[in-house]
C-alpha positions in Angstrom: 38.8 -33.8 24.3 38.0 -33.4 20.6 38.2 -36.7 18.6 40.7 -36.8 15.7 39.0 -35.7 12.5 36.1 -34.0 14.3 35.3 -30.6 12.8 35.7 -27.6 15.1 32.5 -25.8 15.6 32.4 -22.7 13.3 30.9 -19.7 15.0 29.3 -18.8 11.7 27.2 -21.9 12.0 25.7 -20.5 15.2 24.7 -17.1 13.7 21.0 -16.5 13.7 19.5 -16.4 10.2 18.7 -12.9 8.8 15.2 -11.8 9.5 12.8 -12.0 6.6 10.1 -9.4 6.1 6.9 -10.3 4.3 5.1 -7.9 2.0 1.9 -8.0 0.0 2.5 -7.1 -3.6 0.0 -5.5 -5.9 -0.1 -3.8 -9.3 -0.6 -0.1 -9.9 -0.4 0.4 -13.7 3.0 -0.6 -14.8 4.4 -0.6 -11.3 4.6 -3.5 -8.8 4.3 -2.1 -5.3 4.2 -3.8 -1.9 3.3 -3.0 1.7 4.3 -4.8 4.9 1.9 -7.7 5.4 1.5 -6.9 9.1 -0.3 -3.6 8.0 -2.8 -5.5 5.9 -6.1 -6.1 7.7 -8.0 -7.7 4.8 -8.4 -7.6 1.0 -11.8 -6.7 -0.4 -13.0 -7.2 -4.0 -14.0 -3.8 -5.3 -17.7 -3.6 -5.5 -19.2 -0.2 -4.9 -17.7 3.1 -3.6 -19.8 6.2 -2.9 -18.0 9.4 -4.0 -17.8 12.1 -1.3 -18.1 15.7 -2.5 -15.4 18.3 -1.8 -12.6 15.8 -1.2 -9.2 15.6 -2.9 -8.9 13.6 -6.1 -7.0 10.8 -4.4 -10.0 10.1 -2.2 -12.1 7.7 -4.3 -15.0 7.7 -1.8 -16.2 5.4 0.9 -17.4 1.8 1.0 -19.6 0.0 3.5 -17.4 -2.3 5.5 -19.6 -4.3 7.8 -21.8 -1.3 8.5 -19.0 1.3 8.9 -17.8 3.8 6.3 -14.3 3.0 5.1 -12.5 5.8 3.2 -10.9 4.5 0.0 -7.8 6.1 -1.4 -6.8 5.8 -5.1 -3.2 4.9 -4.4 -2.2 5.5 -8.0 -3.4 9.1 -7.9 -1.7 9.7 -4.6 1.6 8.5 -6.2 1.2 10.7 -9.2 -0.1 8.1 -11.6 -3.4 8.2 -13.6 -6.5 7.1 -11.9 -6.8 3.4 -11.5 -9.2 1.8 -14.1 -11.8 -0.5 -12.6 -12.0 -4.1 -13.6 -13.0 -7.4 -12.0 -9.5 -7.7 -10.6 -9.7 -4.3 -8.8 -9.3 -4.7 -5.0 -9.4 -2.6 -1.9 -6.5 -3.4 0.5 -7.6 -2.4 4.0 -4.5 -1.0 5.7 -3.6 0.1 9.1 -1.8 3.5 8.8 -0.2 5.4 11.6 -0.8 9.1 12.0 2.4 11.0 12.6 2.9 12.2 16.1 2.6 16.0 16.4 0.3 18.8 17.5 -3.3 17.6 17.8 -5.6 18.1 14.8 -9.0 19.7 14.7 -11.7 18.3 16.9 -13.2 15.0 15.6 -10.0 14.0 13.8 -7.8 11.0 14.7 -5.3 11.6 17.5 -1.7 11.9 16.4 0.3 8.7 17.0 -2.8 6.6 16.6 -3.7 4.4 13.7 -6.5 4.6 11.2 -7.9 2.1 8.7 -7.9 3.1 5.1 -8.8 1.3 1.9 -6.3 1.4 -0.9 -7.6 0.9 -4.4 -5.2 -1.2 -6.4 -5.4 -2.7 -9.9 -4.9 -6.3 -8.7 -3.3 -8.1 -5.7 -0.5 -10.4 -6.6 1.3 -12.4 -3.8 3.1 -12.4 -0.5 6.8 -11.8 -1.0 9.6 -12.6 1.4 12.6 -10.3 1.5 15.7 -10.8 3.6 17.8 -7.8 4.6 20.1 -8.4 1.6 17.1 -8.3 -0.8 16.1 -4.7 0.1 18.0 -1.8 -1.3 17.7 1.8 -0.3 15.6 4.1 -2.5 17.6 5.5 -5.4 18.2 9.2 -5.7 16.6 9.1 -9.2 14.6 6.7 -11.3 12.0 5.3 -8.8 9.3 7.4 -10.5 7.8 8.8 -7.3 8.7 10.8 -4.2 11.5 9.1 -2.3 9.8 9.7 1.1 7.1 7.4 -0.1 9.6 4.5 -0.4 10.9 2.2 2.3 13.2 0.7 -0.3 13.4 -1.5 -3.4 12.8 -5.2 -3.0 14.8 -7.4 -5.4 12.7 -10.1 -7.0 14.5 -12.1 -9.7 15.8 -9.5 -12.1 13.1 -6.9 -11.2 12.5 -4.5 -8.3 9.4 -4.0 -6.3 8.5 -0.6 -4.9 8.2 -1.1 -1.1 5.9 1.7 0.1 6.3 3.4 3.4 2.6 3.5 3.8 2.7 5.8 6.9 4.3 8.5 4.8 2.3 8.2 1.6 -0.4 10.3 3.2 0.4 13.3 5.4 -1.0 13.7 8.9 -3.5 16.2 7.7 -4.6 13.9 4.8 -5.0 11.1 7.3 -7.0 13.4 9.6 -9.2 14.3 6.6 -9.7 10.6 5.6 -10.5 9.8 9.2 -13.4 12.2 9.3 -15.0 11.1 6.0 -18.3 9.5 6.4 -20.8 8.3 3.8 -22.8 11.3 2.5 -26.4 11.5 3.6 -27.5 11.3 0.0 -30.6 10.3 -1.6 -31.2 6.7 -2.4 -30.2 7.2 -6.0 -26.8 8.8 -5.1 -24.2 8.2 -7.6 -21.9 5.2 -6.9 -18.9 3.8 -8.6 -19.0 0.1 -9.4 -16.5 -2.2 -11.0 -16.6 -2.5 -14.7 -18.8 -5.3 -16.2 -16.4 -5.8 -19.1 -13.0 -5.7 -17.4 -9.8 -5.3 -19.3 -7.0 -7.8 -19.0 -4.5 -6.8 -16.2 -1.1 -5.4 -17.2 1.8 -7.7 -17.3 4.4 -7.2 -14.5 7.4 -5.1 -15.4 10.4 -3.7 -13.5 9.8 -0.2 -12.1 13.5 0.5 -11.5 14.0 2.3 -14.8 11.0 4.6 -14.6 11.7 8.3 -14.6 10.6 10.9 -12.0 7.1 12.1 -12.5 
């Protein structure tokens, strides 16, 4: 028997809290982008990348990751932006990317449906952001400044929006297969390498990407 004055249990009090997704945010020029934190293996300070001949412009090269060659993608170029300038804040975010299921690729390429590790060159890494379901909006038809299939949505942070990348779709299956076959060139000891700038520029200040035009 309920005591006089006792509050009846409200079923709304028993509702489970909305799940929160965590994203790692980083800067690409004037854009603030983010990827799911569960896809991030590690963050490396940019040191040296060895260019690989005859690869697309968005392939920056390979770096030595504990004895293995890791392909590095210039994420800005892939998204239609200018090549990322190098500074002491430049980082390589090591990401786990899924290869779309489909017909098998050429021999020696990653199997469809499997995952590969890629390094994504970014201007600077910022922070881990928490977004609830109500904080993520669907990609707009216009104004995001990049192809909509690259976007998982827009994350609302204060009065700005963060571009939430669908990292599995930024690179096509054939591009992932290509990246998965890249190894360090058997070059001479004096092979050209790309190292971070000794006199880095100050990083750009964050700004909202929501008003950018299509490329």
